[in-house]
N, C-alpha and C positions, 0 to 999 in steps of 0.2 A: 659832371652833369651830362646829359644827352645833348648831342649837337642839334641845334635848331636848324631847320631847313625850311625854305619857303613852301615846298611841296607839302610838307606835313602841316604847316599852318593854314594853307589854303583849304585843306580838307575839313577844317572846323567849320561848324555851322555859325552864321552870323546874321543878325537882323539888318545890319547896315548895308546898304547897296554897294555893289562892287565899285561903281563910279565915284562914290563919296569916299572911298578909302584913300588914305595917304599912300602915295607910292612908295614902296619899300626900297630902301637904300641898299646897295650891295653889302653883303655881310663880309667884312673884311677879316674877321677873326673866326677861326674854326671853333673855338671853345671859349667859353666864359668861366673863368676860375674864381670862385669866391673864397677869399681867405678870411677866416674869422678865428679869433683866439678864444678858445673855450676857457671859461672860468674855472679856476681850481676847485671851487666848491661843487660845481655840477659833476665834474669829472669824479670826484671822491664819492659823491652820492650814488652815481651810477655803478661804480665798482663795489660799493658796500651793500647794495640792496640784495643780491643773492646770499650774502653772508648771514642775514638774519631772517629773511622771508621763508626760505626753504625748510629751515629747522622748525619754524612755527607751524608751517603746513604739515610737516611730518608728524609733529606732536599732536596736532589736531586730529588728523587721520587716526593715529594710534589710539588717542583718547576716545574717539568715536567708536573704534573697533572694540574697545574693552567695555565701553558703557553700554553698547547695544546688547551683547549677550548678558550682562549682568541685569539689565532691565528686563529682558525676556525671562531670565530665571526667576527674578523677583516676582514678575507678573504671573509666572506659572505657579510659584509656590502660594501666592496670595489667592489665585483663582481656584486651583485645584487641591492643594495640600492644606491650606489654612481655612479653606471654605467648609463650613459645616454641612453644606448641602451635599457634598460629595462623600457621604459617610455610608458604609454598608448597611442596609436595612433589610435586604431580601437575598436569600441564596436558594435558588431553585435547582433541584437535583432530579435528573431523569435517567433511567436505565432500562435496558430491554431484557433483563435477566432476573436473577434471584436475589441480587444485593439489595439490602434495605437502604432507605434514604438516611437512616441514622447511622449506619455503617459508613456511608460515603461522606456524610457531614463530619464524622469523626476523623476520618483520613484526610479530608480537605483541610481541617485545622484552621478554619476561618470563622469568626463570630460577628454578630451585629455590633456596630459601633466602630469597627476598624476603618481606617481611611481607605477609600476605594482605590485610590491611585498608588498607595504604598503596597497593595497586595500584588506579589509577583505571580503572574498567571502561568508562567512556564514552570515554576516550582510547584504550584498547585496541580497542574496537569501531570508533572512527573511523580508526585506522591500518589495520585490516583492510579497511574499506569504501573506502579510498583506492585499493585495487587495482582497475584498470578491469574486470577479469574478475569482480569480486565484486559481486553484486546486493545482498545483504543478509548482515550478520554479527549473530550473537546470542552474548552473553558473560554468564555467570552465575558467582557465587562459591558454592562448596559447602564449607560448614564441616566440619572445621576447617582443611583443608590442600589444597584442590583448586579449580581453575578450569576450567570447560567452555567450549569454543568451538565453535560451529557455523556453517558458511558455506554460503550458497546462491549458486551461480555463475550467470552468465549463460549462456543456452542460445543457441548460434549458429543463425541461420536462413538466412544468405546471406553470400557473399563480396562485397567491394567490388572494382570494377575501374575505374580511372581512367587510361587510357594516357597522357595528357599528364603525370601526376605519377609515372608508373612504378609505380603500384599494380597488382599483378597478383593474380588469385585463386589459392588453394592455394600461396601463398608465405609461408612462415613469417618471412622477414626483411623483405619489403616489403608483405605482405599484411595486410588488416584483415578481421575478421569483424564482422557486425552481428547484434544480437539483435532480438526482436520489436518493441522500442521504437526501433530504429535507432541504438543506442549502439555506438561503435567500441571494439574491443579486439583484442588480438593473439592469434593462435593459439598455444596452449601445447603442443598435441599433435596432430600431423597424422595423423589416422587415416583410414580409408576413408570413414567417415561425413562427416567434414569435407570430404574431397576431392570428394564427390558433392553437396555443397550448391549451390543456385542461385546465380547471380551477378547483382548489380545494377551495371549499367554507366552511367557518366556522364562526360562530357567538360568539365563546367563545375562545378568546386568548388575550394575552397582546401585546403591541406595539412590532413588530418584529424589530430585529437589524440585519444588514447585517453581514454575516459571521457565524451567529448562526443557529442552527438546529431547525426546527418547532417542538415544543413540544405540540402537541394536539393529543388526543386519536383519532386513526384511520388514522393518517397521513401515517403511513408505509403501511396500507392496501390500501389506496387511490393511493399512488405511485405504488404499486404492481399491481393494476388493470390497471393503465396506461401502465406500462411496458409490461403487458401480453396481451394487446388488440390485437386481431386478430391472436393470436397464439394458442388458444384452438379450437379444431374441433367443427364446427358449428357456431363459432363466428368470422370467418374470415373477415366478412363484417361489424362488429360492431366497430365503432370508438367512443371513449369517448369524450364527449363534456364537461361535468362537474361532478365532485364528490362532494357531499354535506355531511359533517360531522355533523350529526344531533344529535347523543347521543353517549354513551360510549359503546354501544353494536352493532350498525349497521350504515350503510351508504347507501346513494342513489346515484346510477350512472346513469346519463342521457346520452343516446347515441345520436348520430347525427341524426339517423333516427326517433327520437321522443320517443323511448321506454325508460322507467324508470325501473330500476332493483334495488331491495333491497338486499344488501348482509350482512351476518354476519361478524363481525370483527374476529370471532373465526375460521372461515373456508372459506376463500375466494376461494381457489382452488376447493373445493367440489361444492361451488355455481357456479363457472364458468363451470364446467363439466355438471352440471344439466342445465345451461342456454344453453349450446351448443345443448343438446338433445332436449330441448323445442323449440329452434329457428329453428333447422333443420326439425322437424315435423310440425311446424307451417308454414314453407315455402311450404311444400308438400300440406298442406291444403289451401295454398293461404289465410291465415288468419293473417293479420299484428297484432303484438303484442303491446298492450299499456303499461302494467305494468306486471312485474313478481317479485315474492318475493321468492328468493332462500335462505333467511335467515333461513328458515325451510327446513328440509330434506324430510319430508313426507307431502302429501296433499298440494303441492306447488300451491298457488293461482295465477292465471293469469287473465288478461282482455285483450280484443281485441279492436282495434281501429275502427272496423266495424264489422257487423254481419258475422257469419260463414256460408259459403255455405253448405247446408246439403248434396249436392251431393258430395262434397269433403270429408265429413265425412264418408259417406257410402262407397265411393271408397276406403278409407283407411282401413275400417273395413273388407273388402272382404278377404284380405290375412289372417286374423286372423282365419276364418272358415277353409280355406284350410290347414293352419298349424296345426290347432287342429286335422283335419281328419288325416293327415300324422303322427301326433304325434312328430314332430320336429319343434323346434322354432329357427328361424334365428335371427341374431343380430338386424336386422331391426324391426322384429316382437317384440322382447323385448323392443326395444325403444318406439314402438308404444304403447305397453301396459303400459309402464311408463307414456307416455304423456296422455293417457286416464285416468290413475289413478289421474293424476294432474287435468285434466279438470273436472273430475267428483267428485273431492275431496274425493278420497279413492277408 
């Protein structure tokens, strides 16, 4: 026990006046020792309590941990799976292309009356995206009885042509369409828009498979040319009719006006810029172009579909003398010099 001291006791609050208190006798002993003999029964009880209390507590916690998930599972089944309100009654299908709702419902393989919670939305999405024409599918569950399906279809940008394999453009049975990524898929509806799409021709490829990407040298450049048609200054009126993949370093682009242009696979953008300058100057000269080879960056060879009018050439040459006299060259003059360098091969 703690040793009692007068100092400690005097600090305690008391309602008895200090003068009435009995004078404290000197404390002759430092400690008061209380000796008591504990009964055997109480000692046994204290030692045995942990022996059966803790196992009971552990068992209770374990039972609670098992019963709660079982209860939640039972409630989930009763509320969602066994409840007749959560039954599929509506399947809405939307697409931005040519696929019919009937075709999409058939591929989805779900029917009214199925339990809404038992339908695996990821599997449903996967079945729809296995269609080569489908680029992306979105599926969502709308409680209590509806599933919404939205489909984004691939947009065709070109036909494939491969004479050795009998693949022809604008042919629904033997033809293949290509999207901007070069993925093959069949034509589901041959409209006028599809018929007028450009053609990518190759003589060296294996049998294509729907949903796969065209793996032929120059395919990416051909798709890039088609995507950029009419967007480069000077080429606004040029529309691609066909792109021919002849070898591993160049390709030929046939435009609808009859002009054939050779591009390098290493620098299509530079070739388009040069082509724009040449076409713009040729239009001023009223000289229709037949062929242009922009695969080279210097001394670009060109041919014309008809003889050049000499008066048109001299008229264009006139500003060169005036610019030389003034010592200032405009952008048009620089373009003209570039054209003359091309026409004169240096």
